[in-house]
Structure formats: structure tokens, C-alpha cells
C-alpha positions in Angstrom: 148.1 128.5 111.4 149.2 127.6 114.8 152.6 125.5 114.8 151.6 122.5 116.5 154.0 119.9 115.8 153.9 116.8 117.7 157.8 116.8 118.0 159.4 119.6 118.3 162.0 119.0 115.3 163.7 121.8 112.9 161.2 121.9 110.1 164.5 120.7 107.4 165.4 118.1 109.7 161.7 116.5 109.9 161.3 116.5 105.7 164.3 115.2 105.0 164.1 112.7 107.9 160.8 111.6 106.6 162.1 111.4 103.0 165.0 109.6 104.2 163.2 106.8 106.4 161.1 106.1 103.9 163.7 105.6 101.4 166.2 103.4 103.7 162.6 101.0 104.8 162.4 100.7 101.0 165.8 99.9 100.0 165.9 97.7 103.1 163.2 95.5 101.4 165.5 94.4 98.4 167.7 92.7 100.8 167.9 89.5 103.0 165.5 89.6 105.9 166.5 86.0 107.5 169.0 83.2 106.5 166.4 80.6 106.2 163.6 79.7 104.2 161.6 78.4 107.3 159.6 81.9 107.5 156.8 81.8 105.0 157.7 84.3 101.6 161.0 83.3 101.5 162.7 86.2 102.3 166.2 85.4 101.9 166.4 86.3 98.2 167.9 89.7 97.9 167.4 91.9 94.9 164.0 90.2 94.8 161.5 91.4 98.0 158.7 88.6 98.5 155.6 87.9 101.2 155.7 90.7 103.6 158.9 92.5 102.4 156.4 93.6 99.2 154.4 95.3 102.1 156.9 97.2 103.7 158.1 98.0 100.5 154.6 99.5 99.5 154.1 101.3 102.3 157.4 102.8 102.6 156.9 103.9 98.7 153.6 105.6 99.6 155.2 107.4 102.4 157.3 108.8 100.1 154.9 109.9 97.6 152.6 111.4 99.8 156.0 113.2 101.8 156.9 114.5 98.3 153.0 115.7 97.7 153.0 117.6 101.6 156.3 119.4 101.0 155.2 120.9 97.3 157.1 118.6 94.7 155.3 120.0 91.4 153.5 117.8 89.9 152.7 116.0 93.1 150.5 118.5 94.9 147.2 116.8 94.0 147.8 113.7 95.9 146.9 115.4 98.9 144.3 118.0 98.6 143.1 117.5 101.8 145.8 117.5 105.3 149.1 116.1 104.1 151.1 115.9 106.9 148.5 113.6 109.0 148.8 111.4 105.8 152.2 111.1 105.8 151.8 110.0 109.6 149.7 107.7 109.2 151.1 106.2 106.4 154.7 106.0 108.0 153.0 104.2 111.2 151.1 101.9 108.9 155.0 100.5 107.0 156.7 100.7 110.8 153.5 98.6 112.3 153.9 95.9 109.1 157.8 95.6 109.5 157.9 95.5 113.5 155.1 92.7 113.4 157.4 90.9 110.5 160.5 91.3 112.6 158.5 89.8 115.9 156.9 87.3 113.9 160.6 86.0 112.4 162.1 86.3 115.9 159.2 84.6 117.4 159.4 81.5 114.7 162.9 81.1 114.5 166.0 81.6 116.6 165.3 84.6 118.0 166.5 88.5 117.2 169.5 86.3 115.7 167.7 85.1 112.7 167.2 88.5 111.2 169.5 89.4 108.4 170.6 93.2 107.8 168.0 94.0 105.4 165.2 93.7 108.3 167.2 96.2 110.3 167.3 98.4 108.0 163.8 98.3 107.2 162.9 98.6 110.7 165.0 101.7 111.4 164.1 103.6 108.2 160.5 103.2 109.1 160.9 104.1 112.7 163.2 107.2 111.7 160.3 108.2 108.6 157.6 107.8 111.3 159.6 109.9 114.3 160.6 112.8 111.7 156.9 112.5 110.3 155.9 113.9 114.1 157.9 116.8 113.7 156.0 118.3 110.4 153.3 121.3 111.1 150.3 119.5 112.1 147.4 120.3 109.5 144.4 120.5 111.4 144.6 123.4 114.2 143.8 122.1 118.1 144.1 123.5 121.2 146.8 122.8 123.2 145.7 121.4 126.7 147.3 119.2 129.7 147.5 116.1 127.9 149.1 117.6 124.6 151.6 115.0 123.8 152.4 113.0 120.1 150.2 109.8 121.3 147.3 112.4 122.1 147.5 114.3 118.9 148.4 111.1 116.6 145.3 109.6 117.9 143.4 112.7 117.2 144.7 112.7 113.2 142.6 109.1 113.5 139.0 110.5 114.5 139.3 113.9 113.0 137.5 114.5 109.7 139.7 115.1 107.0 139.9 118.6 106.3 137.7 120.2 103.0 140.0 121.2 99.9 138.7 122.4 96.8 138.7 120.0 94.2 140.5 120.6 91.0 138.3 120.7 87.9 139.7 117.8 85.6 137.8 116.9 82.0 135.1 114.8 82.1 136.8 111.8 80.2 139.9 111.9 82.6 137.3 111.8 85.8 135.8 108.9 84.0 139.4 107.1 83.7 140.1 108.2 87.2 137.3 106.2 88.6 138.1 103.2 86.4 141.7 103.0 87.8 140.7 103.1 91.0 138.3 100.7 91.6 140.3 98.6 89.0 143.4 99.3 92.1 140.9 98.5 94.9 140.0 95.1 92.9 143.5 94.5 93.0 144.0 95.1 96.3 141.3 93.1 97.5 142.2 89.9 95.1 145.7 90.3 97.2 144.2 90.1 100.5 141.9 87.2 99.5 144.9 85.3 98.0 146.9 85.2 100.9 147.8 82.3 101.2 149.7 82.3 105.3 148.3 84.0 108.3 151.3 86.1 108.2 151.2 87.4 105.3 147.5 88.9 105.5 147.9 90.3 109.0 150.5 92.4 107.4 148.8 93.1 105.0 145.9 94.0 107.0 147.7 96.5 109.1 148.9 98.3 106.3 145.4 98.5 104.3 144.0 99.4 107.8 146.1 102.4 108.2 146.9 103.2 104.6 142.9 103.4 104.3 142.7 106.0 106.9 145.9 108.1 105.8 144.5 108.6 101.9 141.0 109.7 104.1 143.3 111.7 105.8 144.8 113.4 102.3 141.8 113.8 101.2 141.5 111.6 98.1 138.6 109.7 99.2 136.5 112.4 99.6 137.5 113.5 96.1 136.9 110.0 94.7 133.3 110.4 96.5 132.7 113.8 95.0 134.0 112.1 91.4 132.1 109.3 92.2 128.9 111.6 92.6 129.1 113.7 89.9 129.2 110.4 87.2 126.8 107.9 89.4 126.2 105.9 86.5 129.6 105.3 85.4 130.9 104.8 88.8 128.5 102.0 89.4 129.1 100.5 86.0 132.6 100.4 86.9 132.1 98.7 90.3 130.2 96.1 89.1 132.7 95.8 86.3 135.2 95.4 88.7 133.4 92.8 90.8 132.6 90.7 87.8 136.1 90.6 87.5 136.9 88.9 90.6 136.2 85.1 89.9 138.1 85.4 86.9 141.6 86.3 88.8 140.8 83.5 91.1 142.6 80.2 90.2 142.0 78.6 93.6 138.0 77.9 93.7 138.6 78.3 97.7 139.1 81.8 97.4 136.2 82.3 94.8 134.2 80.7 97.5 135.3 83.1 100.2 134.1 86.0 97.7 130.7 84.1 97.6 130.0 83.8 101.4 131.2 87.5 101.5 128.6 88.8 99.3 126.2 86.2 100.9 127.1 88.0 104.2 127.0 91.3 102.8 122.9 91.0 101.0 122.0 90.0 104.5 123.9 92.9 106.3 122.3 95.4 104.0 119.1 94.0 104.7 119.7 94.1 108.2 120.7 98.0 107.6 117.1 98.7 106.4 116.1 97.5 109.8 118.6 99.0 112.3 120.0 101.9 110.2 117.5 103.2 109.0 114.3 102.5 110.9 116.2 102.4 114.3 114.7 99.1 115.1 117.3 96.7 117.0 116.7 93.1 115.6 118.8 90.2 117.5 117.4 87.4 115.7 117.7 88.8 112.3 119.3 85.9 111.3 116.7 83.4 111.3 115.1 85.3 108.4 118.2 84.0 106.6 117.1 80.8 107.9 114.2 80.7 106.7 114.6 81.4 103.2 117.5 79.2 103.2 115.4 76.2 104.7 112.1 77.3 102.5 114.5 76.6 99.4 116.0 73.4 100.3 112.5 72.0 100.7 111.5 72.7 97.3 114.6 72.6 95.4 114.4 68.7 94.9 116.9 67.7 97.7 116.3 63.7 98.3 115.9 64.3 102.0 113.5 66.9 101.4 109.9 66.0 103.3 108.3 68.1 100.7 109.2 65.9 97.6 108.9 69.0 94.9 111.2 70.5 92.9 110.7 74.2 91.7 112.6 75.7 89.3 115.3 78.1 91.0 113.5 81.5 90.1 110.2 80.0 91.2 112.2 78.6 94.8 113.7 82.2 95.2 110.3 83.8 95.1 109.0 81.1 97.7 111.9 82.0 99.8 111.3 85.1 99.9 107.9 85.5 100.2 107.9 82.7 103.1 110.6 85.3 105.1 108.2 88.2 104.4 105.3 86.2 105.8 107.2 85.6 108.6 108.6 89.0 109.1 104.9 89.8 109.6 104.0 87.3 111.6 106.7 88.5 114.0 106.2 91.8 113.5 102.8 92.7 114.0 102.6 91.6 117.9 106.0 93.0 118.8 106.9 96.3 116.9 104.6 98.0 119.3 107.6 97.4 121.7 110.8 100.0 121.7 114.1 99.8 122.2 115.7 97.5 124.8 112.5 95.2 125.2 112.0 95.1 121.1 115.6 93.9 121.1 115.0 91.0 123.9 112.2 89.9 122.0 113.6 89.7 118.3 116.6 87.4 120.3 113.6 84.9 121.7 112.2 84.9 117.9 116.1 83.8 116.4 116.3 81.1 119.3 112.9 79.9 118.7 113.6 79.7 115.3 116.3 77.5 115.5 115.2 75.0 118.5 111.9 74.9 116.1 114.0 73.5 113.4 115.6 71.3 115.6 112.4 69.7 116.9 110.8 69.4 113.4 112.1 65.6 113.1 109.4 63.5 113.5 110.0 62.7 117.5 109.8 66.1 119.2 107.3 67.5 116.3 106.2 66.7 112.8 109.1 65.6 110.3 109.7 68.6 108.0 113.4 69.5 108.6 114.9 66.1 109.8 116.2 67.9 112.8 119.6 68.3 113.8 120.7 66.1 110.7 119.1 69.1 108.6 118.1 68.8 104.5 122.0 67.7 102.7 122.2 67.1 99.1 120.7 70.2 97.8 121.4 69.8 93.9 123.3 72.4 92.1 121.3 75.2 90.2 120.9 74.8 86.4 119.2 77.9 84.7 118.9 78.4 81.1 121.3 75.4 80.3 123.4 76.4 82.2 125.6 74.4 85.2 126.2 75.8 88.6 128.2 72.9 89.8 130.5 72.9 86.5 133.2 74.5 85.4 133.2 76.4 82.3 135.9 78.1 80.1 135.0 81.9 79.6 136.8 84.1 77.2 139.6 81.7 77.8 139.3 82.4 81.6 138.1 79.4 83.7 135.3 79.6 85.8 134.5 77.3 88.6 131.7 76.3 91.1 132.2 79.1 93.4 132.6 81.2 89.9 129.6 80.5 88.9 127.8 81.2 92.6 129.7 84.2 92.8 128.4 86.0 89.8 124.5 84.8 90.6 125.1 86.3 94.5 126.5 89.3 92.6 123.1 90.0 90.3 121.4 89.3 94.0 123.5 91.9 95.7 123.0 94.6 92.6 119.3 93.9 93.2 119.5 94.3 97.3 121.3 97.9 96.6 118.6 99.0 94.2 116.0 98.3 97.0 117.8 99.7 99.6 118.5 102.8 97.7 115.2 103.7 95.8 113.7 102.5 99.5 116.0 104.8 101.5 115.5 108.0 99.2 111.6 107.4 98.8 109.0 109.5 101.0 108.7 105.8 102.9 112.5 105.8 103.7 112.7 109.4 105.1 109.7 108.5 107.2 111.7 105.6 109.0 114.6 108.1 109.5 112.2 110.6 111.3 111.4 107.4 113.5 114.7 106.1 114.0 115.5 110.1 114.9 112.0 110.5 117.5 109.0 108.0 117.2 107.0 110.7 119.3 107.8 113.8 117.4 107.3 111.4 113.8 104.3 110.6 115.3 102.9 114.1 116.1 103.8 115.1 112.7 101.2 112.6 111.4 103.1 109.4 110.8 102.0 106.1 111.2 105.1 104.5 113.3 103.5 100.8 113.6 102.6 100.6 109.8 105.9 101.4 108.9 107.9 99.8 111.6 106.2 96.5 110.2 106.9 97.7 106.4 110.6 97.8 107.3 110.7 94.8 109.3 109.2 93.2 106.3 111.2 94.3 103.7 114.3 93.1 105.8 113.0 89.8 106.2 112.3 89.6 102.4 116.1 90.4 101.4 117.3 88.0 104.3 115.3 85.1 102.6 116.4 86.4 99.1 120.1 85.7 100.3 119.2 82.5 102.2 117.7 80.7 98.8 120.9 81.2 97.5 123.1 80.1 100.4 121.2 76.8 100.5 122.6 76.0 97.2 126.1 77.1 97.5 126.7 74.8 100.9 124.9 72.0 99.8 123.0 71.6 103.1 121.0 73.8 105.7 121.0 73.1 109.3 119.9 74.6 113.0 123.6 75.3 114.0 123.9 78.0 111.2 121.3 79.9 112.1 122.7 81.0 115.7 122.8 84.3 117.6 126.3 84.1 118.1 128.1 81.0 116.5 131.9 79.9 115.5 131.6 81.6 112.0 129.6 83.9 110.4 126.3 84.5 109.5 125.0 84.9 112.7 123.0 87.7 114.2 125.8 89.0 116.4 128.1 89.3 113.4 125.6 90.9 111.4 124.8 93.4 113.8 128.5 94.4 113.8 128.7 94.5 110.6 126.3 96.8 110.2 127.6 99.4 113.3 131.6 98.5 112.4 130.6 99.4 108.9 128.3 102.5 109.3 124.3 102.5 109.6 121.9 103.7 107.2 124.9 103.9 104.4 125.0 101.3 101.5 128.9 100.8 101.5 129.2 100.4 104.9 127.9 97.1 105.9 129.6 95.7 102.6 132.7 96.7 104.0 131.8 95.5 107.7 131.1 92.0 106.3 133.7 92.2 104.0 136.0 92.1 107.1 134.1 90.4 109.3 133.8 87.8 107.1 137.4 87.6 105.7 139.3 88.2 108.8 138.3 85.0 110.4 138.9 83.0 107.0 141.9 83.7 106.8 143.2 83.6 110.5 142.1 80.5 111.4 143.9 80.6 114.9 140.9 83.5 115.6 138.2 81.3 115.5 138.4 80.2 119.3 138.8 83.6 120.1 137.1 86.1 117.8 134.1 87.3 119.9 136.4 88.3 122.3 138.4 90.7 119.3 135.6 91.6 117.7 134.2 93.1 121.2 137.2 94.6 121.2 137.5 95.9 117.9 134.0 97.4 118.6 134.9 99.4 121.5 137.8 100.8 119.7 135.8 102.1 116.7 132.8 103.3 119.0 136.0 105.5 121.2 137.9 106.5 117.6 135.3 106.5 115.1 131.6 106.0 116.4 129.7 107.0 113.4 131.6 103.3 111.5 134.3 102.9 108.8 131.7 104.9 106.1 129.8 107.4 108.4 126.3 108.9 107.1 126.5 112.3 106.7 124.3 112.8 109.9 126.0 110.7 112.2 129.3 111.9 111.4 127.7 115.5 112.1 126.6 114.3 115.2 129.9 112.9 116.7 132.0 115.4 115.0 130.6 118.7 114.7 133.5 120.1 117.6 136.2 119.0 114.9 134.1 120.4 111.9 134.2 123.6 113.3 137.6 123.4 113.8 138.2 122.7 110.0 140.1 125.9 108.5 138.2 128.3 106.5 135.1 127.0 107.7 132.6 129.5 109.5 132.7 128.9 112.9 129.5 129.1 115.3 128.8 131.8 117.7 126.1 131.8 120.4 123.6 134.8 120.3 121.7 136.0 123.1 118.9 134.1 122.5 120.9 131.1 122.4 120.5 130.2 118.8 123.8 129.8 116.7 125.0 132.6 114.0 128.4 131.9 111.3 131.3 133.7 112.1 133.3 135.7 110.0 
């Protein structure tokens, strides 16, 4: 393999420098970082890391572990089956980013750099040394040197390129199942820790390390290995995943954090419905949040609210079916005349539908139109659910754990999410799902093969509308009320059409887990960082630009999309056959 180190350092200096820097950063977290407890997290205690020190400690420990694995330490080689050195660089970058952010935050919030104690300087110097030394490790992805060949360029390359494939070591079935369960348990802990962060500084440090740490583990090949294991034990993986999700509300002492989890599930379920329309069928719908509003308003009208103008009280299962059915009807009525359009024209029409829905709900106030929705006042006082004697509005003790109102709705919404996941998976794997993908790739070619494009697009539109209406029925009860302002194209808080589109694109179009991750990030970040609310559209726009530049296929890419965007990168992975052009223009695999 060609020696393509990012910095021209002697190999021993690079190896031991990375180890020494990570160890130094870790030791620094056990010392005081500032002299006063005015900075959140109380970083004044020596010998007991707290707050952001724990984030740096975790990053430094993982950097040490990955470095030892990359150097071939017996018993640790399995940690980096793919690209060890780029994984070390990314983890070291995450540790330095968290530590540097903490130092800057302390200096800004207190008396400047003079407020820093030696522990902060030691961790900062150690994390910087670890990153610089890691840049001297031999790269594990061959690349052709060019005029722009420099450290920053190749560090960005390691962010974009897919992880090298490595032969997976065969484990006993029980060990693989145990590994899946442990992984989901760790994932639950990491997610819960992020939701439970009590101040914005800690959440930002957490976000920096988690983002770069996830990239690092991906480059190490661990995520690919996990994907292979879950594919091999699909039933066990799904059971473990939902078991971890069920445990989430029982880990929350504060009902506010459980409410955040409930809203994330609502947002994610709606994003999955939109993924049917955008990700599978390739129809850009900019007014999709209106279908969520249709389901929510329908549930509000038939669920016994004193302000409901209909004055009926359906049991919740019937209210859910009513909301989904009305959304389905609206999907067909809107899709039938508009789906003969394509591309930008379809996007403009759906954007208009979303605005028409919001304005219509605002005008059905008894003055501008019939008195149906109480206009801008909306429909408040939607009662809590009660099913089979279980009251969702009251707290319950389950096996010694306390489950509050938000926890009750979280478990209900988790059931709805499972239903939507099943519908999406079965639809995508069916003959209709393959026809949707064919229409998305080339509608003209699909029509030439005998596919009725209009009928199948209308089916996708109707199914997506139904899934959104399903989530809307739960949202109405969780929020106690529905108002027209909740269903805008781009509002101050999700869910709205712009955020739903962003969740699908950021997460990965056409995938199951992509919209779930995208929705969780887009809801959680503004919720935890309240100062971003005035700038969130600007920041999300920048995030989309950066992601489209570095990872256009999304966080969790569809295999077809990944091959389209990284065909050249895939061709340079060691051990893979290189394509060669023949005289006829076709490609054959090289030796």
C-alpha cells in the first residue's frame, strides 16, 4: 500500500504520540478545569470528572482504545476490522473539538483564559497532540496525490469515503445475539444521556463527540459489522431494538424528557410516511404536514373536546381509524388532479395545498366560513386517552418504576411507529415498492415497461397521507389542542414541511432508519439549544449544504444511492476488483 500519511512523521513518533496525547487528555479530566463552580457542571473538583470533563474523558478513552487496536494489540484487533487509522483521526478530532469548545465556553462565560485551571490546559494539549500525531499514521485508504494534497483535504476525504470492507470474524450465534443486545443497550444509554443533558454547553459537547464518534466507528468498520449481524439475526435485532425503546420512559425521572421522546416518535413516524412519497416514489411533496393536520383535527373533533363543534366522542381506536381515513381521502382528492405533474411543478402545487389547508382551518371560524375549527383559537381541551381501563393522563407504577403521562404516550406512539415501520418495510419490498423505485429513477422508462405511473404515484400519495394522519391522531391528544399555526411550511418548531423534508434528506431517502435518525436530530437539537430557535432555519440550511457536500446520500444511505455518489471511492477500496473499459465501452472487473 502506498504510504500516504497526512503528516510526514516517523512511524514510532506517530504511534506513541497518539497514545501519549490521548492518555494526557484523559488524565487532565481528573484535575480541576476552573476555579469557580459558576460554570455549569462544577468542573472544580479534582479526582472526580463531571459535566464536560466526562465527554472529554470518553473521547480520550475511545481514542486510546482505537489506537491500540490499530497497532495490532492482541485481543483488541477486532475493534477496527475496517479502516483503523482514519477511525483514530476522527475520534481524536472529536476529543479535541469537545475539549476546545469547553475551554472557549469557560473563557467566554467567566473571566477569560485566566479562569482555566491546569487540568483544562493538560487535556487541551493532550487532545491536540493526539490529533497531530494521528495525522502521521499511515492512511488505510489509498488515494492518488494531487496538487491539493494536504492534511485538511485528506481528513475531509476520510469523512466522505465509505469504510473499507473487511472479512468478518465468525462468532457463535449466542455471542452475536449478546453483542446485538449490548450494542442496543449502549445506544439507549447514549441517547438517554443526550436527552437528559440539563444545560446547553453539555449538550453541544455531547453532540460534537457523538457526531465524530459515529463517523469514527463507521470508518473502523464496526457499524458495517453491526449491520451484518442485525441482517443475520433480523428478528432478534428488532426485538432488542424495541425492548430498548420500551425501556426509555422508565429511565426518565423528568416527564419533560419523556415528552421530548414522544414528540421525536411523532416527528419520526410522519417522516417515515413522507419517505414513502419522496424516498420510494420520488415525489417532492412540500405540503405534507397538512396531512398530519388533517389527522389531528379529525381526532380533535371526534374525541370529546368541549370546544368541538361536532359534539361526538368516539373511542380512541375508532378516532384513529377516522383520522387515518379522512387523511386518506384528502390524499386521493389532492393527488388525483396534481400527480400528472412532475418535478418542480408538483412541488409548487403541494406547497400550495399545505398553505390552503392552514388558511382554511383558520377561516372555518363562523365568520369567514362555517364554524368547524374555531379558527385561530383551534380546538383545545382534548381529553386524555383511556383504553381498557388504562388512563394515559395519570402516572402509573410498573414493576417499581414510575411511568408518567408522557411515558404513557411514548409507549403508545412506539406501537404506532412499529406499525408504520412494518407498513413501510412491506411496501418497499413488494412489487409495488419496486415499481415506485422504477418510477423514481425514470418514469418514462417505467411507463415503457408497462407500469401505470399515475395509479402507483396516487397510491404512494394516499399511503403517505394515511400514515401522517395516523400520527396526527396521537399528536392531538399529546398536545391537548390543535391550531392552524402548528402546520406551516416552515415554522418556529417542528413538525413542519421543511423540517420533514430535511429529516428525510439528512437521514437518507428510501431507508427505514434514516428518517428516524434525521427526525430525532432535527427535533432534539432545537429543543435542547433554545438559543438556536431564532436561527434554526439558517443553521439547518448550512447543515444541509455541508451534508450534501460531504455525504450526499444521507446519514444512513440507501445502497443504490451510495453506489451512485461514491462509485469512484468504492473502486479504490483495497482488495476489490477495479473496473476496466473495453473497446465497446462496457466495463469488466480487473484482476
